[in-house]
N, C-alpha and C positions, 0 to 999 in steps of 0.2 A: 040773604046773600048780597042783595043790592046795596043794603046799608053798609055792610062790611067792605064790599068792593069800593064804594064811594069814599069811605073814610080812609081806606088804605091808599087809594089813588091820590087823595089829598096829601098824605104824608110823603108819598113818593115824589109828587110834583114839587113839594117844598124843597127837597134837597137837589132835585134836578135843575132847579132854577139858578142855582149857584154852583155850577160844576167846577169852577176853579178852586173853590174852597172845599167842596165835599168830595171831589174826585182827584183833581190835579195835585193838591197838597199831599194827600196820603200816598199817592204814587211816587211823588218826588222823595218823600221820606223813605219809602221802601227802597228806591233806587240807591239812595245814599247809604242805607244800611248794607245793601248787597255790595256796594263799591268798597265801603270802609272795612266791614267785617269779613267780606268774602275775598275781594281782590287784594286788599292791603294785608290782611292778617292770614289769609288762607295758605299762602306759601310758607309762612312761619309755623302755623299750627299743624299743618299736614292733615292727617285723617283722624276722624272721630268715629269709633265703632265701625271701622272699615269703610267709611264714606268720606269723600273729599269734604273739607270743612265748609266751603261755600255752598255745597249741596246740602250739608247737614243743617245749616241755619235757615234755609229757605222755607221749609215747612213751618217753622216757628214764626217767621216773618209773615207768612200768609195768614196764620192763625191770629197773630197780633193785629194785622190790618183788619181782619174780620171783626175781632173783639172790640177794638177801640172805636171803630166807626159805628158799629151797632149801638154801643153804649153812648157815645157822644151825640148821635142823632136823636135818640129818644130822650135823654136827660135834658138836652137843650130845647127840644120841641115842646115837651110838656111844661117846663118851667116858663118858657116864653108865652105859651098860651095861658098859663096861670096869671102872669103879669098883665096880659092884655084882656083877661077875663073871657077869652074866646072859649075856654074850656066849659064855661057855664052853659053855652048853647048846646054843646055836645052832650053834657050831662042831662039836660032837659029834653033831649031829642028822643025819638022812639028807639034808638039804638040801645041795646042792653049793655050792662057793664062788661060782660064778656066780649061783646063785639067791639066795644071801645078799646078794651085791653088788647085784643088780638090785632086790631088795626094799628095801634101805636107800636106794638111789638113788631109787626111785619114791616113797618116803615123803616125802622133801624136794621132789622134783619136783612131786608133787601138791599139797603145801602151797603152794609157790611159785605154781603154776598157779592155785589157788583165789584167792590174794590178787591175782594179776595180773588175773583175770577180774573180781573185785569192784571193783578199782581202775579198770578200763576202764569198767565200768558207771557207777560213781560219776562219773568224769570226763566221760563222755558226757552225763550229766544237767546238767553245768555248762557245757560248751562243745560246739561242733559238731566232733567228732573223726572225720575221714574214715578209711577203710581203702582206700588206693589200689591196693596190690599184695598181695592176700591170699596169692598163690602164693609170695611171698617172706616175708611176715610169719609164717605158720604154721611153716614149717621153721626160720626164724630163732629164733622163740621156743622151739621145741622144743630146738634146739641150745643156746641160752643156758641154759634150765632144766636140761638134762642136764649141761652142763659144770659149773655151779655146784653141782648136787647131788653130782656126782662129786668136786668140789673139797672140799665139806663132808665127804664120806667120807674123803678123803685126809687132811685136817687132823685129823679125829676119830680116825683110826687112829694117826697119829703123835703126837698130843698126849698128854702125861703128866699134865696138870692143866688145870683150867678156865681158868687164866690164859693157857695156850697158845692156846686157841680165841679168847678175847677179844682177845689180841694180834693174831692173824691177821685177825680181822674189823675191828678198829679201825685198825691201822697198815698193813694191806696191802689188804684188800678194799675198804673204803670210800674210801681215797684213789684207788685205781685207778678206781672207779666215778665219783667226783666229778670226777676229772681226765680222764675219758674223753669228756666232752662232753655230759653230761646237761643242763646248764643253759646251754650255749653251743655255738656252731659252732666247730670247731677252725680253720676258715679265717680266723677273726677274730684268732687269736693271732699275735703277732710271732714272728720267728725268735729263738732256736732252739727256742722252746717248741712251735711248730707241728710241727716235725720230730720233736721228742721225743715228741709225742702219738702218732705212728705206731708207737712201740714199746710202747704200752699196748694189750693185747689187748681191753680193754673198748671201746676206740674203734671197733673193727670191729663189735662186737656192737651198739652203739648206732646206728651207721650203718645196719646191716641193719634193725633194728626201726623206726627213723625212716623209712627208705625204704618199708617195708611200709605204714606208716600214712599218711605225707605225700607220698611220692614224691620226697623230696629226700635226698641223701647227699653226704658229702664225699669218698668214695673208691669204688672199683669194688665193686659189689655181689657179683659173682662171685668176686673175690679174697677178700672178707670171708667169703663162704660157704665157700670152700675152706679158709681158715685156721682157721675155727671148727670145721669138720668134722674136720680133722686133729688139732686140740687135743682135741676130745671123744674121738676114738679113742685118742689117746696116754694121756690120764689114765685112761680106762676100763681100758686094758691094764695100767697101773701098779697101779691098785687091785685088779684081778683077781689079779695076781701076789702082792700083799700078803695078800689073803684066802686064796689057795691055800696060801701058805707059813705063814700064821698070824702074820705079822710084827706084833709089838707087840699081838697080840690074845690069844695064849695065855699063861696064867700060868706 
């Protein structure tokens, strides 16, 4: 436990040393999203699923902040340490592959959680944001954070240059999030786009988080929980095997 705590603390201290980049910038982005899509478009859109539009989009923004920060923290941290060869010292340390993986995962998870909590507090000061089903919301946010933290580890391990991380975030992660229903209900889409949305894994995550906050969802909550749990287990297993074998980590 001491090794795991020390490794996790190092990851947390890394992003706390640059708060303007790791905390300030994401909060500014969230505030702009709320201002533009909520205040500017809310009066024109009206209600979605019986909920004011500005309230409807905030759960998705909280989830998006959690996901992007968990991913970007871990992908950049691992790639940076690979370039500096600092990862060699950790791989040769007494820490097990599982401890290393969990420590890296928790670093991004805690950063994403911190941003999500601050975003929730800030949004609650602007609008009346309910929490209808906490028993769904908390496990859903945990699984979302864990999945994207593990995804950041996966991309960081496989990346060979910083452009690889930027490509994954810009051309894969962000389109999946934006097309998953952050700013709209998938039920409003015409066919075949409504059906295609069901192949987007982020769609199930946003449905879970939105149901936890607002009590509305486009798809079965238990199906979404099952899919997300399986996805988290699968990517964790893949990452563990990479750490155990030293795939693209050892020089």
